[in-house]
N, C-alpha and C positions, 0 to 999 in steps of 0.2 A: 117622537120625532125620528128616532132611528128606524122604526117600522115604516114610516112614510118614505124615508130615503131608500130603504130596502125595496119596498114595493115599486118605487120609481125606477130603481135599477132593474128590476125584473121586467117592467114595462118597456124600458129602453132595450133590454136584451131581447125581448120577444119581438119588438118592432124592428130594431136595426142590427141585432147581433152583437158580437163581442166588442167591436171598436167603439160603439156609442157608449157602452156601459163602462168601458175601461177609462180610467182617468177622469171620471165625471165629478170627483170630489166627495163621493159618498164613502163612508167607512164600510168595511166588509160586514156583511149581514151574518149574525150569529145563529147557527142551527145546531141541533144535536148531532152526535156522531152518526147515528142511524140515518137521519135526514140527509146528512152530507154524503154518506155512502150511496144512498138512493139517488141523489142528484148526479153523482158521478156515474153510477151504474146505468142510469137512463140514457147516457150519452151513446151507448152502444147502438141505439136505435136512431140516432140523429142523422137525418138526411143532409144536414148542413155541415157535416164533418165532425167525426168523433173527437179528434184532437182539439179542434177549435172549441167544441162544447166543453170538454174537460178543462181546458185552459180558462174558459169563461167562468165555470163553476168555482175554480180555485181563486179567481180574481174577486168574485162577488161574495162568496161564502167562507165562513171559518167555523170550526167546531167550538161549541160553547153550550149555552143553554138551549133547550128545545124551543122551537118556534111553534106555538100552538096555532098561529094564524097561517102557517105555510100549508097550502092546499096539496095534500098527498092523497092519492087514491090508487086502489088496486083492482084491476079487472083482468080476467084470463091469466092470472098468475104473474102479471106485470105491474110493478109499483112505480109510479112517477110522482114527482112533486113539482109544484110551481107551474108557471106558464110554459107551455110547450111551443117551441118554434116549429111550425108545421109547413111542409111543402105544399104546393098546389095540389099534388096528387093525394096527399093525406087529407086536405080540406075537402076534396071531391069525395073521398071515401067516407068522410064524416057525414056529408050531405046525403049520400046514398044510404048509409046505415040508418040515419034518422028517418028517411022516407020509408024504411022497412021496420020502423018501430023501436029502434035501439036508442037509448038515451044519449044525449050529447056527451056526457062525461065518459060513458062506457065506450062510445064510438071513438072519442078522441084518443083514449089510451090504446084501444085495439088497432086503430088505423096508424097511430104513431109507431107502434111496435111491430105490426105485421104487414104493412103495405109498402 
């Protein structure tokens, strides 16, 4: 049940940003210290605001047991976890990259970090 609530929180975060996820009645989602550090570190690339991203991570996640279901991936030396909140420019970058034969997962990370 906690995993369902955590995933719902991530979906809300991805769809509406921090305000929708905050105060929705779900407990903080437990992740490993390494996963937590990755979630905070990936905020440096957030077009939606670094401080807002970090605040949201701190509201939704807490350090505890590793979450084997948290989707973490590394491409071009950049590691990200979970659902990324992408700008329209980043989504366009992904579409363009896919048209040039790059996988969605790789394009998502590279466009998030480098565009």
